[in-house]
C-alpha positions in Angstrom: 4.2 9.6 10.3 5.4 6.2 9.0 6.1 5.9 5.3 3.6 4.3 3.0 5.2 1.0 1.8 4.4 0.4 -1.9 5.2 -2.7 -3.9 5.5 -2.3 -7.7 5.8 -5.1 -10.2 6.6 -4.4 -13.8 9.3 -4.2 -16.4 10.5 -0.8 -15.2 11.2 0.7 -11.8 8.7 3.5 -11.4 11.0 5.4 -9.0 13.2 6.1 -12.0 10.2 7.3 -14.1 7.8 9.1 -11.8 8.0 11.6 -9.1 7.0 10.1 -5.7 5.5 11.8 -2.7 7.9 12.3 0.3 5.8 10.0 2.5 6.1 7.0 0.0 8.7 4.3 -0.1 8.5 2.3 -3.4 9.8 -1.3 -3.5 10.3 -2.4 -7.1 10.6 -6.2 -7.8 11.1 -7.7 -11.2 10.0 -11.1 -9.8 8.2 -11.7 -6.5 9.6 -14.7 -4.8 8.3 -15.0 -1.2 5.7 -13.5 1.1 6.8 -10.6 3.3 6.7 -10.5 7.1 4.7 -7.3 6.9 2.1 -6.6 4.3 2.5 -3.7 1.9 0.3 -0.7 2.2 -0.3 -0.6 -1.5 0.7 -2.5 -4.6 0.9 -1.7 -8.3 0.8 -4.3 -11.0 2.1 -3.4 -14.5 2.5 -6.8 -16.0 0.9 -10.3 -15.9 1.8 -12.5 -13.0 3.6 -15.8 -12.9 1.6 -18.7 -11.3 4.4 -19.1 -8.7 3.9 -15.5 -7.6 0.2 -15.7 -6.8 0.2 -17.2 -3.3 3.1 -15.2 -1.8 1.6 -12.1 -3.3 -1.9 -12.8 -1.9 -0.4 -13.1 1.6 1.7 -9.9 1.1 -0.9 -7.6 -0.5 -3.9 -6.4 1.4 -7.3 -6.5 -0.2 -8.5 -3.2 -1.7 -4.9 -1.9 -2.0 -4.0 -3.4 -5.4 -4.0 -1.2 -8.5 -3.5 -2.5 -12.0 -2.6 -0.5 -15.1 -4.7 -0.9 -18.2 -1.7 -2.3 -19.9 -2.2 -5.6 -18.0 -4.3 -8.3 -19.6 -6.6 -9.7 -16.9 -6.6 -13.4 -17.7 -5.9 -16.7 -15.9 -4.3 -16.5 -12.5 -3.7 -12.8 -12.9 -7.4 -12.2 -13.3 -8.2 -14.4 -10.2 -5.6 -12.6 -8.1 -6.9 -9.2 -9.1 -10.5 -10.2 -8.3 -9.5 -11.8 -5.0 -7.5 -8.7 -3.9 -10.3 -6.4 -5.1 -8.0 -4.6 -7.5 -8.9 -1.4 -9.3 -7.7 -0.6 -12.8 -6.0 2.8 -13.5 -5.1 4.3 -16.9 -1.4 4.1 -17.5 -1.4 7.8 -18.4 -2.8 8.6 -15.0 -0.1 6.9 -12.9 1.8 10.1 -12.1 -1.2 11.9 -10.9 -2.4 8.9 -8.9 1.0 8.5 -7.2 1.0 12.2 -6.1 -2.7 12.6 -5.2 -4.1 9.3 -4.1 -1.3 7.3 -2.3 -1.6 9.4 0.8 -4.9 7.7 1.6 -3.1 4.4 2.2 -1.2 5.4 5.3 -0.4 2.3 7.5 -2.1 3.1 10.8 -5.8 4.1 11.0 -7.2 6.3 13.7 -10.6 7.5 14.8 -12.0 9.0 18.0 -15.0 10.7 19.5 -14.7 14.1 21.1 -15.3 13.6 24.8 -18.6 15.0 26.0 -16.8 16.7 29.0 -15.0 18.9 26.4 -18.3 20.2 24.9 -19.0 23.8 26.0 -22.4 25.5 25.6 -22.5 29.1 24.5 -23.2 31.6 27.2 -25.6 33.4 24.9 -28.0 30.4 25.0 -30.7 31.0 27.7 -32.7 27.9 27.3 -32.5 24.7 29.3 -29.5 22.4 29.2 -29.7 18.7 30.3 -26.8 16.3 30.4 -27.5 12.7 29.8 -24.5 11.0 31.3 -21.8 10.7 28.7 -24.3 10.0 26.0 -25.6 13.5 25.0 -26.6 17.0 26.0 -30.1 18.3 25.3 -30.7 21.9 24.6 -34.3 23.3 24.5 -35.3 26.9 23.9 -34.9 29.7 21.4 -31.6 29.5 19.4 -32.3 32.8 17.6 -33.5 33.9 14.2 -30.0 33.7 12.6 -27.3 31.1 12.9 -25.2 31.6 16.0 -22.6 29.5 17.8 -24.4 27.3 20.2 -21.7 24.8 21.2 -18.0 24.2 20.7 -15.4 21.5 21.6 -12.7 22.9 23.9 -9.8 20.6 22.9 -8.4 21.4 19.4 -7.0 18.6 17.4 -3.8 18.4 15.4 -3.8 17.9 11.6 -0.6 17.2 9.6 0.4 18.6 6.3 -1.3 16.6 3.5 -3.7 14.9 6.0 -7.4 14.6 5.4 -9.9 14.4 8.3 -13.5 13.0 8.2 -16.1 14.3 10.6 -19.4 12.7 11.5 -21.9 14.5 13.8 -24.5 12.5 15.7 -27.5 14.7 16.7 -31.2 14.9 16.8 -33.4 18.0 16.6 -36.9 19.4 16.3 -38.0 20.2 12.7 -38.1 23.8 13.7 -34.4 23.9 14.5 -31.6 24.2 11.9 -27.9 23.5 12.4 -24.6 24.1 10.7 -21.1 22.9 11.5 -17.9 25.0 11.4 -14.2 23.9 11.3 -11.5 26.5 11.7 -7.9 25.7 10.9 -5.2 27.8 12.5 -1.4 28.0 12.9 -0.3 25.6 15.7 2.0 28.3 17.1 -0.6 31.1 17.1 -4.4 30.7 17.3 -5.0 34.1 15.9 -3.5 33.1 12.6 -6.4 31.5 10.8 -5.4 29.5 7.8 -8.8 28.3 6.5 -12.4 28.0 7.6 -15.1 25.5 6.4 -18.8 25.8 6.9 -21.1 22.8 6.4 -24.8 23.0 6.0 -27.4 20.7 7.5 -27.8 19.0 4.2 -24.1 18.4 3.9 -24.1 16.9 7.4 -26.2 14.1 6.0 -22.9 12.7 4.8 -19.4 12.5 6.3 -17.8 16.0 5.9 -14.1 16.3 5.1 -11.3 18.8 5.5 -7.7 18.7 4.4 -4.5 20.4 5.5 -2.7 21.1 2.3 0.0 23.5 3.3 1.3 22.8 6.8 0.9 21.1 10.2 -1.8 23.0 12.1 -4.7 22.8 14.6 -8.4 22.7 14.1 -11.3 24.0 16.2 -14.8 22.8 15.7 -18.2 24.4 16.7 -21.9 23.9 16.1 -24.3 26.7 15.0 -28.1 26.7 15.4 -31.2 28.8 14.8 -34.9 28.4 15.4 -36.9 27.2 18.4 -37.2 23.7 19.8 -34.9 20.9 21.0 -31.4 20.0 19.9 -29.7 16.9 21.2 -25.9 16.8 20.6 -24.9 13.2 20.9 -21.4 12.8 19.5 -18.8 14.2 17.2 -16.4 11.7 15.6 -13.2 12.6 13.8 -11.1 10.0 11.8 -8.1 9.9 9.5 -9.7 9.9 6.1 -9.2 7.2 3.5 -11.1 9.3 0.9 -13.1 7.1 -1.5 -11.1 4.0 -0.5 -12.9 3.1 2.7 -13.2 3.7 6.4 -10.4 2.9 8.9 -9.0 0.3 6.5 -8.9 0.5 2.7 -12.1 -1.4 1.8 -13.8 -0.7 5.2 -17.5 -0.2 4.8 -19.7 2.3 6.8 -23.4 2.0 7.3 -25.9 4.3 9.1 -29.5 4.1 10.2 -32.2 6.8 10.5 -31.0 8.1 13.9 -27.4 8.6 12.5 -25.8 5.7 14.4 -23.0 3.9 12.5 -21.6 0.5 12.1 -18.5 -0.6 10.2 -17.4 -3.8 8.4 -14.3 -5.0 6.6 -14.3 -8.2 4.5 -11.2 -10.0 3.1 -11.9 -12.9 0.8 -8.7 -14.8 2.0 -8.3 -18.0 0.0 -12.1 -18.1 -0.5 -12.2 -21.5 1.3 -14.3 -22.3 4.4 -14.7 -21.2 7.0 -15.7 -17.5 7.1 -14.3 -16.1 10.4 -16.4 -13.2 11.8 -14.7 -11.1 14.5 -16.6 -8.5 16.6 -14.4 -5.7 17.9 -14.3 -5.2 21.6 -14.9 -2.0 23.6 -12.4 0.6 22.5 -12.3 4.4 22.6 -9.8 4.6 19.7 -12.2 3.7 16.9 -11.5 1.2 14.2 -11.4 -2.6 13.7 -9.7 -5.2 15.9 -8.2 -8.5 15.1 -7.0 -7.8 11.6 -3.5 -9.4 11.8 -4.7 -12.2 14.1 -7.4 -13.4 11.8 -5.7 -12.5 8.5 -2.8 -14.8 9.4 -5.1 -17.8 9.2 -5.6 -17.3 5.4 -9.3 -17.8 5.8 -12.0 -15.4 4.5 -12.8 -13.0 7.3 -15.2 -10.3 8.3 -14.4 -7.6 10.9 -17.3 -5.7 12.6 -17.1 -2.6 14.8 -19.5 0.0 16.3 -18.5 3.4 17.8 -21.6 4.4 19.9 -21.4 5.8 23.4 -17.8 5.9 24.8 -16.4 2.8 23.1 -19.4 0.7 22.0 -22.9 -0.3 23.1 -22.6 -4.1 22.8 -24.0 -4.3 19.3 -27.6 -3.9 20.4 -29.9 -1.2 19.2 -33.0 -0.6 17.2 -34.4 -3.3 14.9 -33.0 -1.2 12.0 -29.6 -1.0 13.6 -29.3 -4.7 14.4 -30.4 -5.7 10.9 -27.1 -4.1 9.6 -25.0 -6.8 11.3 -27.2 -9.6 10.2 -27.3 -8.4 6.6 -23.6 -7.8 6.2 -22.8 -11.3 7.6 -25.5 -12.8 5.3 -24.1 -10.8 2.3 -20.6 -12.3 2.6 -21.8 -15.8 3.4 -23.8 -15.6 0.1 -20.9 -14.2 -1.8 -18.7 -17.1 -0.7 -21.5 -19.6 -1.1 -21.2 -20.7 2.6 -23.8 -22.2 4.9 -23.9 -21.5 8.6 -21.9 -24.7 9.2 -19.0 -22.9 7.5 -19.0 -19.9 9.7 -17.1 -19.1 12.9 -18.2 -16.1 15.1 -15.7 -14.7 17.5 -14.8 -11.9 19.8 -13.5 -10.8 23.2 -15.4 -9.1 26.0 -17.9 -6.8 24.2 -17.0 -8.5 21.0 -17.9 -11.9 22.5 -21.3 -10.5 23.4 -21.8 -9.5 19.8 -20.8 -13.0 18.6 -23.3 -14.6 21.0 -26.1 -12.1 20.2 -25.9 -12.5 16.4 -24.9 -16.2 16.8 -28.6 -16.6 17.7 -29.4 -15.5 14.1 -26.6 -17.3 12.3 -26.3 -20.5 14.4 -22.7 -20.9 13.3 -20.4 -24.0 13.4 -18.5 -22.5 16.3 -18.2 -19.5 18.5 -14.8 -18.7 20.0 -15.3 -16.3 22.9 -12.8 -14.6 25.2 -14.0 -13.0 28.5 -17.7 -13.3 27.4 -20.4 -11.1 28.9 -24.1 -12.1 28.8 -25.9 -10.1 31.5 -25.2 -6.5 30.4 -27.7 -5.3 33.0 -25.6 -7.0 35.7 -22.5 -5.4 34.4 -24.0 -2.0 35.1 -25.3 -3.0 38.5 -21.9 -4.2 39.5 -20.5 -0.7 39.0 -22.0 0.4 42.3 -20.4 -2.0 44.8 -18.3 -4.7 43.1 -16.4 -2.5 40.6 -16.9 1.2 41.6 -15.5 3.5 38.9 -14.2 0.5 36.9 -16.5 0.7 33.9 -18.9 3.7 34.3 -19.9 3.5 30.6 -21.9 0.4 31.6 -24.4 2.8 33.2 -24.7 4.7 29.9 -25.3 1.4 28.1 -28.0 0.4 30.6 -29.8 3.7 30.3 -29.4 3.9 26.5 -30.7 0.4 25.8 -33.4 0.1 28.5 -34.4 3.6 29.3 -33.9 3.1 33.0 -31.3 2.8 35.7 -32.8 0.6 38.3 -32.7 -3.2 39.0 -35.8 -3.8 36.9 -34.2 -2.1 33.9 -31.1 -4.2 34.4 -33.1 -7.4 34.6 -35.0 -6.4 31.5 -31.8 -5.9 29.5 -30.5 -9.2 30.7 -33.7 -10.9 29.6 -33.4 -9.3 26.2 -30.4 -11.5 25.6 -31.8 -14.7 27.2 -35.1 -14.5 25.3 -33.1 -14.6 22.1 -30.5 -17.1 23.2 -32.9 -19.7 24.8 -35.1 -19.8 21.7 -32.2 -21.3 19.6 -31.4 -25.0 19.1 -27.6 -25.0 19.6 -27.2 -28.7 18.8 -24.9 -28.2 15.8 -22.7 -25.5 17.4 -19.5 -25.4 19.4 -18.9 -23.0 22.2 -15.2 -22.4 22.9 -14.8 -20.1 25.9 -12.0 -18.7 27.9 -13.3 -16.8 30.9 -12.1 -15.0 34.1 -12.9 -17.0 37.2 -13.2 -13.8 39.3 -14.9 -11.7 36.6 -16.1 -8.5 38.2 -18.2 -7.4 35.2 -20.5 -10.5 34.8 -20.0 -12.8 37.9 -20.2 -16.5 37.2 -20.7 -16.0 33.5 -19.3 -19.4 32.4 -21.6 -21.4 34.7 -24.5 -19.2 33.7 -23.9 -19.9 30.0 -23.6 -23.6 30.7 -27.0 -23.6 32.5 -28.7 -22.3 29.3 -27.0 -24.7 26.9 -29.4 -27.6 27.1 -29.6 -28.4 23.4 -28.8 -32.0 22.6 -25.4 -32.3 20.8 -24.1 -28.9 21.7 -20.3 -28.9 22.4 -18.7 -26.7 25.0 -14.9 -26.2 25.7 -14.0 -23.9 28.5 -10.9 -22.6 30.2 -11.0 -20.5 33.4 -8.2 -18.1 34.2 -7.9 -16.5 37.6 -8.4 -12.8 37.7 -10.9 -10.0 37.2 -12.4 -9.0 33.8 -9.5 -6.9 32.6 -6.7 -9.0 33.9 -4.4 -11.4 32.0 -5.7 -10.5 28.5 -2.6 -11.9 26.8 -3.4 -15.4 28.1 -7.0 -15.0 26.9 -5.8 -14.0 23.4 -3.2 -16.8 23.3 -5.8 -19.4 24.2 -8.2 -17.8 21.7 -5.7 -18.2 18.9 -4.8 -21.7 19.8 -8.4 -22.8 19.8 -9.1 -21.1 16.5 -6.2 -23.0 14.9 -7.4 -26.2 16.5 -10.9 -25.9 14.9 -9.4 -24.9 11.6 -7.2 -28.0 11.6 -9.7 -30.6 13.0 -12.9 -29.3 11.5 -11.9 -27.8 8.2 -8.6 -29.6 7.5 -6.7 -26.4 7.2 -3.1 -25.8 8.0 -2.3 -22.7 10.0 0.7 -20.7 11.0 1.6 -23.1 13.9 0.2 -26.5 12.5 
């Protein structure tokens, strides 16, 4: 794994005072002169800052990764910087322990995934009914026994490295008469018979993320689900992620929210320079879980909010129950209020599934602008096109259709399409800009740009479009390049901001 790059500012070089973990590289600087090309994974401050250091440090130190010893007086520009970077204070006598025990959570590259449903095996001892719901879930109904017994397990073991911590989250639903527990077995990667450690998690513990750590060596882990009682058990998804411990999800500072049915959403907020606009970026469809767009949006210097959701195979287009959708509206409103921004000081953005999220919640926010790459609007049509226009190209679209509409026919697809248009057409878009790059031969949502134009009848609405020849998943680099260029143009012309290239 890559080393954790740590910046340390103070009167003494800590590498000469403290023992450092082997995965850490400490960069001591007496004075910080200029921003770095790559941001540090962590930073420690053991003295007050000079005013000239503030701006290059803000660009070089990620939010939520700054730690300040209690020897530092938090006043003036030092206090502002620590607040802006969401710093935490640590006792000076705790530095050695902190270096050895906590720095491992600040690894450079995050990772999360969902165990593939095809790798879920049902115990041969279970004699009840088994019903597979596409790639969404498997339903088990029957008698699971009076005592806990293994009812399902995931065939593919996953590697865990020495010192690594893994988070698990299980999505499931069940009858009140059924109880479950979750088991994780760690074994030697060279010999499955050599069990190193076993963890058992109760149903109550599964109400939270459960966590295991590999303290002694590289190894493999095997996971299984136990059940007892009579009734129904729906196994939906098992997620595993590199853990950040108490410091966040995916990125340090990443927030996680759940609703009653155990579905999750994630957000990450960086205050930037605290000046308008707030840029909100919705992650696109992705099987490797986490946030998208961090470096692209962070380079603008603006406050920004990243949003992501891990349902189904790689996302379910940000739609769901009223409770689930309120999570997105609430988190955007929260950071608008914290910054003191109105909707005219917000930009919503995204690519493909992320563009749908921006449009869908743009109906609630009515932002200054929406910057959209490869937008999709008729999600029902995306599923219908799987049969003839794009066979085998995006089968998850069928899971999305069934999950969100409850059906698989043309009527269900049209109903899902209308769910978007009922919301979109009720909005006065007169104060908003739509900046759209689209695929002319899009095989997901045919004619999407013209369709959007036909629904933008509000007086004063501005639309900028660029068509690029190709199907939906072609020429993504050109889409991204135009996306960045248009973002910089809006920042310069509408907010008088200088960006990396202006």
